N, C-alpha and C positions, 0 to 999 in steps of 0.2 A: 501494441496492443492494448495501451491505455487510451488511444485517440478515438475519438469519436468524427466518423466523416458525415457529409451532409446526407448518406443515406441511412445512416442510423437514425438521424433526427428526422427524417422523413416516416421511418417504420415508427417511430415513437409516435408520431404527429398521427399518425394513420390508426394507431391503435387506442391513443385517448380518444379520439373522435368515434369510434366504435363502442368504446365502454359509455362514454359521456353523452354524445350525439352533438349536433352544432348549437340547438340552444340552450344546451345545460352549461355550456363552456362559460360564456359571460357571465352567468351568475355565479359560477364557481370562483371567478375574478374578480367580480366585484366584491363578494364577500371576503377574499384572500387580501384585497386592497383595503377593506376597510378595518380589516383586524390589524394591518400593517399599522394603519392611519391612527387606530385607536393606542397601540403597542407604544408609536412615537409620542403621541400627545401624554400617555401615562409616564414615559420616561423623563420627558421635560418638565412636567407638572402641571401643564396647561391641559385644559377641558374645555370643550364647546359646550358643554352643558353646565348652567347653571348650579351651583352648591344650593342643596335645600335651605329656607330659612331657619334658622335656629331660633326656638321658642324662648321668651323672657324666663329666667328663673319664676317659680311660684316663690310669692311672697308670704311670709308667716305672719297668720294675723294672731292679734293676742285673745285668748278667751275671753267673753264678756263674764265679768264678775256676778255674782247672784246677790240682788240684795232683799234682806229678810226683814 
């Protein structure tokens, strides 16, 4: 009862092709692969995009003293 035969997988494949069409499936798989790759990069702590540069801290200027 818990096993899937080749005929079950063929039926699933036909249903997926009917719902999404042949052109849409590669786009879906590409997005799925990019999501997995992004998840793996996030888990390992590496990233292909560089971190945005940090701005230097603002310098405090002394107010000019008024001469009378």
